[in-house]
C-alpha angles and dihedrals in degrees: 000000000000136000108229123215090242091068091075137041113255094253093048091048092052089052092047096047092047089049092048094050090055089052093049093050088052095245105146103249095196100039090102097025107077129013130183085224123008117246115250090248093052093045090049091050093051092045093050091048092051091050092046090048091052090050090048091051089051090051091049091052091048093048090046089056089050091053092049091048092050091050092047091052092049091240119184115287092239091055092048092047091050091052091048091049089053090048091051091049090053091050090050090051089050091052091052091048091049090055090049091050092047090052091048092050096046095039091239124143116268089262092051089246096150116068109177094184092056090046092049090048091054092049095047093044090053094045093051095041092051090044099243084139138341136184111279119250089014096168088059092051092265133255120264113252098020124103138174121221112224125210098286092040091052090050093050091048092047091050093048091050092045090054090046090056091047095045098045115011097043097033093052098032090239123182108242119208135180115209132182122274091221109078128189115245093240091064094053091041089059093046091051097243095117092057104030112023093103144125124204113255135190129196134216099249093219106036100027093230110157127226134180104251099216091049092056091051092045093049091048093052094046092047092051093046096045103036109022101075091173096071116106125252089249092053091047090051090051092051091048090051089053089053090050094053097034094112091053098053117113122223090262094049092046091050091048092053092048090054094042092055094041093238113179137180107299096223102041106016087231120148118271132230123244113277116267133175120269120192110231097208123105106236124214140157126245114227130003098283094068089221096113109067121203143164138220101255116260090202138009097232098088091064089060095046095052089050094049095109094055094041091050089052091047089053091056094261089288133137142243104045136141132219122200136195136184117197151119122291129189133214123172094222114203095221111003115199143146095071114255092002097077115025139148098235121033145152121260128189109198136181126198110194110192115207140167105266089223095053112046097156118120126219093218097042091109089065091068102023094099095052114119122199144140112300127178108199118190092253090063091047094050092050091049093244127140128254114274137196111267129175110242094230089055092051091051096043092050092048094245085123109043101227146352096260092053089046091049092056092046088055093047091049090052091053092046095052097044092048089053089058104266110148106248090213090060096047124086138167111229121196117222115250115242091256091052096056125087113248091249098050119104096198138341133196132182125210101222123192122201115233137157086279092057129252109349124199105230104159129028119202112189138170097217094181112213097313099116098048091044091052094050092043090055096044098043099034089228113122109235096196143132132220134223112201116215122223087221130019114269129209107231136173106244129199111231119198111188114180113204097230096191093058092041090051092053092049101040104020108184092016093056094104094053092049091048091050092049092050092049091049094059117120120232096266093049092048095048091047089052091048091052092048093047091051094050102034105020093230140042138195111246127189115225107195094197088059094038092224146081120263130192114247116197128204093254093055101068140022118212120186145140121243132183113239138167111241133189093198142019120235118203143154110251123236118233131221108202126196107185120190125202097208096190092052092049091050094049092050088048089054091054094044091049099046125098139143130230133182122258116247090259090050094227097107139040115228124208119229132184109206096207117166110242087251093072104019110129091226119024099200145005127210119212131179103219091228135003101280126142094222091051090047090052090052090049090054091050090052090047091056090049091051091049091050089051091052095245117146109228145155127225118210118190097164120128094245115127115271091240092058091046090052090050092050093053094042087058089056091050095246105167100203137034124192113206118197108213099150138020095247106039139021139194126245116207124201113219105225102036092032086218117151135205129193121232137168115267093250091051096055099085096043092049093050091045093051090056099039091048090052096242090119137018127229087251088060095053091040088058094049106044134057114268122238127211111224094208109186100334093111096054 
């Protein structure tokens, strides 16, 4: 299918074509468009333009007063005309400066040549028209945040997940599990999701419509910065600072900013309520009685954590090992938007790599240590610098990345994404700032991919320490631990926590068991802190998660000491390194990175192309008889059977449509190769992006395509080994 010029206004089309040409020539279209933090040079340029524009406006007002004064005093016509000419020149200068400022703010070229909205519109229109994905329940006007994958979208997703399994599960001998989507409340209570998995929400005070509070503030700031060219440099700097600290604002601070800026409901302009937390999990009940509450899981990881004991046994009681899971997750987003990037049901692929907290080296780290790619450590973010290329071994050796195992998975994620077709120049690894990380985390990095929406977090790679296993051990009473056996007994200083059950029974009666379990589950720091408080104060407040409340522990209720013992093994709670992949986000970014437009041979139309690598292309090959001819159709069917036997997805098209139009249709689906039957003994194979063609014997067609799609050969290899074919006018 083709996009006709008439679909767009002339100015939009010029923007779009210019944008597409930059994509096709592999110039990163967004490298200067959207930054997590502006570079100092860009910020200085924007600031100076805003100041110059303010001065120009002041000059215009002054000159306008001069013109009015001259007219009022009946000055000579020549003098008035000269003053008006000067005023018009100032206005013209202002108009030019406004365009420059608009370009600086939006990241466009000085001529406005890059229009990310027009590009995004072309991508999304193509994806929906060719049924990669569409809004769910479309005939009933759809539901925000829910999408259906059509045939090509399903194929791309299947190929991405297949490669994920090959790249991670098979390569690392991971243990794959598949756990239920419905999760009992007690599990998510232990993990903290019931209490803390929230976003701040505001309501339209008259209609009750709900909005995510930080999104409203973010949209207001971006709108003012990008479209209100009259604001001062100081005001722009203030709004940018708000954007930078947005994630750190409390409910009270967020509400204060909304009131300060006079932000109202977008649809009605009605006043908004104060922000309040909204839990993002879908709640349900398990069984008909309604007495067993549950939730649709917001992530897949908890299913792995609660199965740790059995997985550890299955692995021969050995560490390290990794468990993996692919599955659906659910989040009841307040105001879903940005297509596949923020949805209410989505596919996650998560890995939990369990490791001894004292030994976080990795045996295969050397395989990725020399990789160099864009990294954005917190020091660069704090100093308002841009991401820069850093060699992974340097980042680990300098302590920028906390440990080898975390570094190894960062490297493996980089290889996974770039082999899928993500542009390495629009991929960066951003380290979480200290205020972004959970208190228990040792280090966290996000793989962010640049799209028309900005930098999008697509993979999180976190060293979560032992928090999750500790939490489930405490809540369930089942120790989720590992052992290291010593070759010889070792004398170790052991923490001994001895609850005095008689005293605890008198104080807590039926809750005695839960208090005892909570005391025994304390880690060393918690226990020693309690010991110190009991010795100085005689009592201490202690939170028992199974009760969901604090209790008062007195000195006579527990004995805490350290004793020297000989041990034959060490028992510990493993740390976990967690790479978590948002598959839908990765796929959408892949769509944008793969999309470009090129003119038809006649030059009267622009044709859409998805530059998918064969690895993820929804269809690997198409088979076309050049013309409607029974002999050619028979050959096409023979080739189709060979492709099927070789396991190559393909499509056969024996319609009478011109071969050029059939090529264009399959290019728009991202099909990398097309076999054209133009004789009964040999055929041509066309490569999508170069449009180059080779000629091979009929029986060689399937093996050649398979060798390239399986990655055993490149197109350059087969181009060098087979006769070339000139397409002539077939693509007109």
